[in-house]
SETORDO-125559 format. One record per atom (N, C-alpha, C): residue number from 1; residue in one letter; x, y, z; atom name. Coordinates in steps of 0.1 Angstrom, whole numbers, always signed. Example, Ala and Ser with C-alpha at 12.3 -4.5 7.8 and 13.67 -1.06 7.14 Angstrom:
VEXNU     k   r    east   north      up    a
VEXNU     1   A    +132     -57     +78    N
VEXNU     1   A    +123     -45     +78   CA
VEXNU     1   A    +132     -33     +78    C
VEXNU     2   S    +128     -22     +71    N
VEXNU     2   S    +137     -11     +71   CA
VEXNU     2   S    +129      +0     +79    C
# end
This chain:
VEXNU     k   r    east   north      up    a
VEXNU     1   M    -113    +697    +447    N
VEXNU     1   M    -104    +704    +440   CA
VEXNU     1   M    -100    +716    +448    C
VEXNU     2   T     -88    +721    +450    N
VEXNU     2   T     -86    +733    +456   CA
VEXNU     2   T     -87    +746    +445    C
VEXNU     3   N     -90    +758    +453    N
VEXNU     3   N     -89    +769    +443   CA
VEXNU     3   N     -78    +771    +434    C
VEXNU     4   F     -66    +766    +440    N
VEXNU     4   F     -53    +767    +431   CA
VEXNU     4   F     -55    +759    +418    C
VEXNU     5   H     -62    +748    +421    N
VEXNU     5   H     -62    +739    +407   CA
VEXNU     5   H     -71    +746    +399    C
VEXNU     6   I     -84    +751    +405    N
VEXNU     6   I     -92    +757    +395   CA
VEXNU     6   I     -87    +769    +388    C
VEXNU     7   E     -79    +776    +396    N
VEXNU     7   E     -74    +790    +390   CA
VEXNU     7   E     -63    +786    +379    C
VEXNU     8   S     -56    +775    +382    N
VEXNU     8   S     -45    +771    +372   CA
VEXNU     8   S     -52    +764    +360    C
VEXNU     9   F     -63    +759    +361    N
VEXNU     9   F     -69    +754    +350   CA
VEXNU     9   F     -76    +764    +342    C
VEXNU    10   D     -81    +776    +348    N
VEXNU    10   D     -84    +786    +340   CA
VEXNU    10   D     -73    +793    +335    C
VEXNU    11   D     -63    +794    +341    N
VEXNU    11   D     -50    +800    +333   CA
VEXNU    11   D     -48    +793    +321    C
VEXNU    12   L     -47    +779    +322    N
VEXNU    12   L     -44    +772    +309   CA
VEXNU    12   L     -56    +774    +298    C
VEXNU    13   F     -69    +774    +301    N
VEXNU    13   F     -78    +774    +293   CA
VEXNU    13   F     -79    +789    +288    C
VEXNU    14   S     -76    +798    +293    N
VEXNU    14   S     -73    +812    +290   CA
VEXNU    14   S     -62    +812    +280    C
VEXNU    15   A     -51    +807    +283    N
VEXNU    15   A     -40    +805    +273   CA
VEXNU    15   A     -43    +799    +261    C
VEXNU    16   I     -51    +787    +261    N
VEXNU    16   I     -55    +782    +249   CA
VEXNU    16   I     -63    +791    +240    C
VEXNU    17   L     -71    +798    +246    N
VEXNU    17   L     -81    +805    +237   CA
VEXNU    17   L     -74    +819    +230    C
VEXNU    18   K     -61    +821    +234    N
VEXNU    18   K     -52    +831    +229   CA
VEXNU    18   K     -45    +825    +214    C
VEXNU    19   L     -46    +813    +211    N
VEXNU    19   L     -41    +806    +202   CA
VEXNU    19   L     -49    +808    +190    C
VEXNU    20   K     -42    +811    +178    N
VEXNU    20   K     -50    +818    +166   CA
VEXNU    20   K     -52    +808    +154    C
VEXNU    21   S     -41    +798    +154    N
VEXNU    21   S     -40    +790    +143   CA
VEXNU    21   S     -36    +776    +146    C
VEXNU    22   V     -36    +768    +137    N
VEXNU    22   V     -33    +753    +138   CA
VEXNU    22   V     -17    +753    +142    C
VEXNU    23   Q     -11    +761    +137    N
VEXNU    23   Q      +6    +762    +140   CA
VEXNU    23   Q      +6    +766    +154    C
VEXNU    24   D      +0    +778    +158    N
VEXNU    24   D      -1    +783    +173   CA
VEXNU    24   D      -3    +771    +183    C
VEXNU    25   C     -13    +764    +179    N
VEXNU    25   C     -17    +752    +188   CA
VEXNU    25   C      -5    +742    +188    C
VEXNU    26   R      -1    +739    +176    N
VEXNU    26   R     +10    +730    +176   CA
VEXNU    26   R     +20    +734    +183    C
VEXNU    27   N     +25    +745    +182    N
VEXNU    27   N     +38    +751    +190   CA
VEXNU    27   N     +34    +750    +206    C
VEXNU    28   F     +23    +753    +209    N
VEXNU    28   F     +20    +755    +224   CA
VEXNU    28   F     +20    +741    +230    C
VEXNU    29   F     +11    +732    +223    N
VEXNU    29   F      +9    +717    +228   CA
VEXNU    29   F     +22    +711    +226    C
VEXNU    30   E     +32    +712    +216    N
VEXNU    30   E     +44    +706    +215   CA
VEXNU    30   E     +52    +709    +228    C
VEXNU    31   D     +50    +722    +233    N
VEXNU    31   D     +59    +727    +243   CA
VEXNU    31   D     +53    +722    +258    C
VEXNU    32   V     +41    +720    +257    N
VEXNU    32   V     +36    +717    +271   CA
VEXNU    32   V     +32    +702    +274    C
VEXNU    33   C     +30    +694    +263    N
VEXNU    33   C     +27    +681    +263   CA
VEXNU    33   C     +39    +672    +256    C
VEXNU    34   T     +39    +659    +261    N
VEXNU    34   T     +47    +650    +257   CA
VEXNU    34   T     +40    +644    +244    C
VEXNU    35   I     +49    +637    +236    N
VEXNU    35   I     +44    +632    +222   CA
VEXNU    35   I     +33    +622    +225    C
VEXNU    36   K     +34    +612    +236    N
VEXNU    36   K     +25    +604    +240   CA
VEXNU    36   K     +12    +609    +245    C
VEXNU    37   E     +14    +622    +252    N
VEXNU    37   E      +0    +627    +257   CA
VEXNU    37   E      -7    +634    +245    C
VEXNU    38   L      +0    +639    +234    N
VEXNU    38   L      -7    +643    +224   CA
VEXNU    38   L     -13    +632    +215    C
VEXNU    39   E      -4    +620    +214    N
VEXNU    39   E     -10    +610    +209   CA
VEXNU    39   E     -23    +605    +214    C
VEXNU    40   D     -24    +603    +228    N
VEXNU    40   D     -36    +600    +236   CA
VEXNU    40   D     -48    +608    +234    C
VEXNU    41   I     -46    +622    +234    N
VEXNU    41   I     -56    +632    +231   CA
VEXNU    41   I     -63    +630    +217    C
VEXNU    42   S     -52    +629    +208    N
VEXNU    42   S     -57    +629    +192   CA
VEXNU    42   S     -64    +616    +191    C
VEXNU    43   Q     -59    +604    +198    N
VEXNU    43   Q     -67    +591    +197   CA
VEXNU    43   Q     -81    +593    +202    C
VEXNU    44   R     -82    +599    +214    N
VEXNU    44   R     -97    +600    +222   CA
VEXNU    44   R    -104    +608    +211    C
VEXNU    45   L     -99    +618    +205    N
VEXNU    45   L    -109    +625    +196   CA
VEXNU    45   L    -112    +618    +184    C
VEXNU    46   E    -105    +610    +179    N
VEXNU    46   E    -107    +600    +168   CA
VEXNU    46   E    -119    +591    +173    C
VEXNU    47   V    -114    +585    +184    N
VEXNU    47   V    -125    +576    +190   CA
VEXNU    47   V    -139    +582    +191    C
VEXNU    48   A    -139    +595    +197    N
VEXNU    48   A    -153    +603    +198   CA
VEXNU    48   A    -160    +604    +183    C
VEXNU    49   K    -151    +608    +174    N
VEXNU    49   K    -156    +611    +161   CA
VEXNU    49   K    -163    +597    +154    C
VEXNU    50   Q    -155    +586    +157    N
VEXNU    50   Q    -162    +573    +153   CA
VEXNU    50   Q    -174    +568    +161    C
VEXNU    51   L    -175    +572    +175    N
VEXNU    51   L    -185    +569    +181   CA
VEXNU    51   L    -200    +575    +177    C
VEXNU    52   I    -196    +588    +174    N
VEXNU    52   I    -207    +596    +168   CA
VEXNU    52   I    -210    +590    +156    C
VEXNU    53   D    -202    +586    +147    N
VEXNU    53   D    -206    +581    +135   CA
VEXNU    53   D    -212    +570    +136    C
VEXNU    54   G    -214    +561    +147    N
VEXNU    54   G    -221    +549    +150   CA
VEXNU    54   G    -213    +538    +150    C
VEXNU    55   K    -201    +538    +149    N
VEXNU    55   K    -193    +525    +147   CA
VEXNU    55   K    -192    +519    +160    C
VEXNU    56   N    -188    +506    +159    N
VEXNU    56   N    -188    +497    +173   CA
VEXNU    56   N    -175    +497    +177    C
VEXNU    57   Y    -172    +495    +191    N
VEXNU    57   Y    -162    +493    +198   CA
VEXNU    57   Y    -151    +485    +191    C
VEXNU    58   Q    -154    +473    +185    N
VEXNU    58   Q    -145    +466    +179   CA
VEXNU    58   Q    -138    +472    +166    C
VEXNU    59   S    -144    +479    +158    N
VEXNU    59   S    -139    +484    +147   CA
VEXNU    59   S    -132    +497    +151    C
VEXNU    60   I    -137    +505    +160    N
VEXNU    60   I    -129    +515    +166   CA
VEXNU    60   I    -115    +512    +171    C
VEXNU    61   S    -116    +502    +177    N
VEXNU    61   S    -103    +497    +183   CA
VEXNU    61   S     -94    +492    +174    C
VEXNU    62   K     -99    +486    +163    N
VEXNU    62   K     -90    +480    +152   CA
VEXNU    62   K     -84    +493    +144    C
VEXNU    63   E     -93    +503    +142    N
VEXNU    63   E     -88    +514    +134   CA
VEXNU    63   E     -79    +523    +142    C
VEXNU    64   T     -82    +526    +154    N
VEXNU    64   T     -73    +535    +162   CA
VEXNU    64   T     -64    +530    +171    C
VEXNU    65   G     -65    +516    +174    N
VEXNU    65   G     -55    +510    +183   CA
VEXNU    65   G     -59    +515    +197    C
VEXNU    66   A     -70    +521    +201    N
VEXNU    66   A     -76    +524    +213   CA
VEXNU    66   A     -79    +511    +220    C
VEXNU    67   S     -79    +510    +233    N
VEXNU    67   S     -84    +499    +241   CA
VEXNU    67   S     -99    +501    +244    C
VEXNU    68   T    -105    +489    +245    N
VEXNU    68   T    -121    +491    +250   CA
VEXNU    68   T    -124    +499    +261    C
VEXNU    69   A    -114    +502    +270    N
VEXNU    69   A    -115    +509    +282   CA
VEXNU    69   A    -114    +523    +278    C
VEXNU    70   T    -106    +526    +269    N
VEXNU    70   T    -106    +540    +265   CA
VEXNU    70   T    -119    +544    +258    C
VEXNU    71   I    -120    +536    +248    N
VEXNU    71   I    -134    +538    +239   CA
VEXNU    71   I    -146    +540    +248    C
VEXNU    72   S    -147    +531    +259    N
VEXNU    72   S    -159    +531    +270   CA
VEXNU    72   S    -158    +546    +278    C
VEXNU    73   R    -146    +550    +280    N
VEXNU    73   R    -144    +563    +288   CA
VEXNU    73   R    -149    +573    +278    C
VEXNU    74   V    -145    +572    +267    N
VEXNU    74   V    -149    +584    +257   CA
VEXNU    74   V    -164    +584    +254    C
VEXNU    75   N    -170    +573    +254    N
VEXNU    75   N    -184    +570    +252   CA
VEXNU    75   N    -191    +576    +263    C
VEXNU    76   K    -186    +573    +276    N
VEXNU    76   K    -192    +580    +287   CA
VEXNU    76   K    -192    +594    +288    C
VEXNU    77   C    -182    +600    +284    N
VEXNU    77   C    -182    +615    +282   CA
VEXNU    77   C    -189    +620    +270    C
VEXNU    78   L    -191    +614    +259    N
VEXNU    78   L    -201    +617    +250   CA
VEXNU    78   L    -216    +616    +255    C
VEXNU    79   N    -219    +607    +263    N
VEXNU    79   N    -233    +604    +268   CA
VEXNU    79   N    -235    +613    +281    C
VEXNU    80   Y    -225    +614    +290    N
VEXNU    80   Y    -228    +621    +304   CA
VEXNU    80   Y    -219    +632    +307    C
VEXNU    81   G    -210    +635    +298    N
VEXNU    81   G    -201    +645    +303   CA
VEXNU    81   G    -206    +660    +299    C
VEXNU    82   S    -196    +668    +297    N
VEXNU    82   S    -200    +683    +297   CA
VEXNU    82   S    -202    +687    +284    C
VEXNU    83   G    -201    +678    +271    N
VEXNU    83   G    -204    +682    +257   CA
VEXNU    83   G    -192    +689    +250    C
VEXNU    84   G    -180    +685    +258    N
VEXNU    84   G    -168    +692    +250   CA
VEXNU    84   G    -166    +684    +236    C
VEXNU    85   Y    -166    +671    +236    N
VEXNU    85   Y    -162    +665    +224   CA
VEXNU    85   Y    -172    +670    +214    C
VEXNU    86   K    -186    +669    +216    N
VEXNU    86   K    -196    +674    +207   CA
VEXNU    86   K    -195    +688    +202    C
VEXNU    87   L    -191    +696    +211    N
VEXNU    87   L    -187    +710    +208   CA
VEXNU    87   L    -176    +712    +196    C
VEXNU    88   V    -165    +705    +199    N
VEXNU    88   V    -155    +707    +188   CA
VEXNU    88   V    -156    +698    +177    C
VEXNU    89   L    -164    +689    +177    N
VEXNU    89   L    -169    +680    +165   CA
VEXNU    89   L    -181    +684    +158    C
VEXNU    90   K    -187    +696    +161    N
VEXNU    90   K    -198    +698    +154   CA
VEXNU    90   K    -196    +700    +138    C
VEXNU    91   D    -203    +697    +129    N
VEXNU    91   D    -202    +699    +114   CA
VEXNU    91   D    -207    +712    +111    C
VEXNU    92   G    -200    +720    +103    N
VEXNU    92   G    -205    +729     +95   CA
VEXNU    92   G    -207    +745    +106    C
VEXNU    93   E    -201    +743    +117    N
VEXNU    93   E    -201    +756    +125   CA
VEXNU    93   E    -189    +761    +129    C
# end
């Protein structure tokens, strides 16, 4: 990955940190993402919630419409990733 990409990622993440409300987030993400991209991200977050709750792939696929490949990818991130899903899905903090 080039320094340009790393710097532009950091610019994006810094921009996200400026958002103060759900409405701010909605406005920003509706401008920068397609509806399909937002649906995909939302679906992955729901898949992560259900995996953390111990649900199996078949029930998650049925409830969310996610493919088993998507569920497997999210599960891999939960087990071996950077901890991002768990960070945003922590209860009570």
